[in-house]
N, C-alpha and C positions, 0 to 999 in steps of 0.2 A: 498875073497873081492868080494863085489859085482859091478858090472858093468852095464854100460848104454850104448846103443847105440843111438847116435844122428843121424838122418835124415834130412840132408839140402836138401831142393829144391828150387834152385834158378836160376834167370836168367843168363845165361851166361857172360853177361856185368858185373856182380858183383862179377865174380870170384877172381879175384886179390883183392880185398876188403876183401872176405872172408877169403882167405889164408893170408892177411895181419894182420885181427884180430886174427885168430888162431896162428899165429907167435908170436905177441904179448904176447899171454899167453904160449907161448913155446909147443904148442901142433903141434908135428912134425908128427905124424903118422895117416893118412886116406885114403880112397879109394875115386876117383873122377869119375864118369859115365859121358858121354858127349853125345855121338853118339845117335841121334834120340830121346833124352829126349823133349817130347813135353807134351802140356797138356792144360787145361783151369782152370782157378780158379778166385780168386777174382780180380788180376790183369791183368785180360784178357786172351785171347787165344793165345798160342804159338805153332805154327805147322811148322814152316820153310818154310811157303809159301808166296806169294807175299801179301796176305790179312792180314796174321797173321805171321809176320818174326820174327826171333829171335829162340833161343833154349834155354832149360833148362839144367841144371846140375844138379845132385845128389851127394852128398857127405857123405859119411859113415862115421863113427867117434865112437871108443869105448872109455869110459873112466871111471875111477872110480866115485863113486857117488858123491862125494866133489868136483872133477873137474868139472863134467858135470853141476852141478850147476852154476858154477863160468862162465862156458861157456855159458850157457844159458842167464845168466844175461847181459854178454858182449853184446851179439847179441839183447838182447832186448833193451839195451842202444842204441845201433847204429839203430836198427829199429824205435825206437820212435824219436831218433833225426833227421831220414831222413823224418819221415812219414808227418811231416809239410810241406814238398817241394815237395814230389812227393810219390804216392803209391809204397812200398818196395816189389819188387817181390822175397820175401824170406821167406819161412816157415820152422820152426824146428820141429820135431816131436821127442819125447824121448820114448824107451822102453827099457825093461829089456833085460838084454843081458847075455847068459850064453857061455864062450867060451868052445868049445870041444875040439879041437886039437891046 
């Protein structure tokens, strides 16, 4: 079965929302990385400093192809509905994934 790796990069303030949306889709297994995740992108700089407060988080999730499409659609809906109010600091990347162990 072909798998996909979905790589989420988002502002930590969105973490509970991301978890809630995944829970609504009954997605239970993922890995979140918090410490020291900084960067710069379309929604600005995040460096954990006075000038650029906050931090990002990275969530890794592997799913079958069909479920990965559904998850991406759910997050596109969330992103598009929120974009009218504020620039959403959330990005998704989908990569092919082969589990070795």
